C-alpha positions, 0 to 999 in steps of 0.5 A: 255557774256560781254568783260572783262576788264582783258581780255588779247587778243589784241582785247577783242571784238573778240567773238562779230564780226558779221561773215563778218567782218573776211573778212575786210583787209586793201587796199593794197594802203592804207597800203602805204600811210603813206609811200608814203606821206614821201616827200623823197618817190617818189610815183608811187603808189596812183591814187590821181587826180591832182586838183592844177589846178582848179581855186580855188579862184572862185570855193571858191567865188561860194560856198561862194555865196551858203552858203550865198544865199541858205546855208539854203537849201544846209546845210540840209537835202535832199531827199535819192535819191539825189537832182533833180537838180544834177541828171538833170546835171549828165544826161547832163555829161553822154551825153558826152558818148552817155548815153540817160538817165532819171533823175529819174534812177540816186541815188546819192551816197558818191563817186562811192564806196559808189555806188559800196557798194550798189550795191553789198549789193543789190544783194549778199548773202554770198557765191554768185559768182561775175564775175570780170576782171583778174586783178581788182580794188582793192576797189571793191575786198574789197567790195566784200569780205567784203559782203562774195562774192566769187570773180571768175576772168575772163582773159582779153586780149589786148581788155579788158574782154574776152567774150570767158573766160566769157562764159565758166566761167558762164557755169562752175559756173551754171553747179556747181549750183553757183549763179552768181550775176552779172560781174564787169567791168571797160571798160575805162582805167581799173584800174589797167592795163589801157587797154580799151575795143573797142566799137565792144568788149563792144557790144559782151559783152552786148549781151552775157549778155542779152543772159545769163540773166547776170546783168553788173556792169560797173564802169566808173570813167575814161570814160570822160579822154581820152587822144587821141580820143573822148569817147567811148560810155559806155555799158550802152548806148547799153543796159540800161536793163543789166547794172548797170552804176557807175560814179563819179566826183572824177576824173573829178572834185575833189574827196574830195566832195564825189559825184557818181552816179548810173544809173540803170534800173528802178526797181533796182533804187527803191532797191538801193534809199532804200539801200542808206536812210538805209546806210546815210538817204541821200547823202552829200546835200552841196556837191551836190549844190557845184557840181552843181554850178560848172557845172552851172557856170563854163567851166567844159568840158574845165577843162576835156580838161586841165586835158587831156593835164595835164595827157597826158604829165605824161603818155608820161613821165611814158612811157619814163622812163619805156622805158630808166630805165627798164631791158630787160625782162620788159613789160608794158601797153600803156594806151589811158587815166586814171592813170595807167600803168601795168608792168609786170616784168622779170620771177623770180621776186616778186613785193610784195617781192620787195617793202620794197627794193623799199621804201629803194630805195624811190619809191613806187608802188602797188603790183600786188597781190593786184588787185587779189583775188586769189594770182595771180600778183606777177610778176606785179605792178601798177604804177600811173602817174596822181599825180607826176610831170613829172620829179618826175615820170622820177626819181622815174622810175630811181629808180625803174629801179634801184631796178630791176636790183639790184634784178636780179643781186642778182638771177644772184649771186645766180645761179637763172638767167636761169628762166629769160634768155629766156625773155632777149631782150623783153623789150618794151610796151606790154599789157600783164596782166598775 
């Protein structure tokens, strides 16, 4: 049946869509863009890196030179796996996290988001299970949902993903005959909590994965953005046969080039190249040339250190603003790097319900429920310190604190204060993620 021009439904093509489209939803972060980009609103919501201090004039000259001297190749089709020269450069970048790789096992993607898509498409049938941290990156949850996989969350503690909870989940799911395809984790400055797995915890998880024949998908966009210590060796460096590693230049250089990559066992690489060719023919060739030129001709390690200094100051502003402005009963994480702080509200408050009032008060955040596939996270919110200035961060936390205090006052007025009384006096940073 063809769609009728006189069909009165809002979408006359509804009967024609594939089943998997019914799971497609707007990202909670993207849904806030139109509001958060208003100049009067302090946005603590988005995870946009601050790239204002990149050497843009010198980069512009390098790109002009690239077009002039090598534009015929740079603006042509390329290899589905990505160009060999940038894959070799990526091996150098990964060595900063103790990964000793062969460039032949690297596949270039359109950002790490496409890498997630290709991995999920390669491994998952509808109804398969993906294990993911609780909470987890909203973009990953959307991708998993689009392939009709079921996400089962695994508890985190102050050191990240819990091996005990992971083992229990595996035993329970396999006893029920469920196919568990992989574990998804962000070990460094996790999005949204900011928590980092120490090396000993990573080793525990890799050992468990090897024992249980479980594939780990290690998503690592923030690994080099450590403010106070050297980078921790990646999970992939501990055993490259049980880990598919996802990397990106979006946080350590610039997101607009849309260049990420996978590093995987050789057999998996073959499947990912085929998936990439069917999706795009080849990843963006010009972007690969441009980033390779940047890595060749600029002090990219020094630039990352400059990012450390900038983001460290903004993290300090965020933590100071929270300490100054949040009401008793509020707790938050203290990240060692990355972009995010995870806030737990006093009992009785709902971050999703409170969001319209926060926007009216000219401050935006992402409610915690966006980072769960099972409805949890109502008492949580993710705050980002990467893009606003220090002054904006302080003002944003002040506005947010006023919203929280007003909400608590309203509850007290209507006799609902008993459920928050036990938490009074617990103000301060904590790795409370539930």
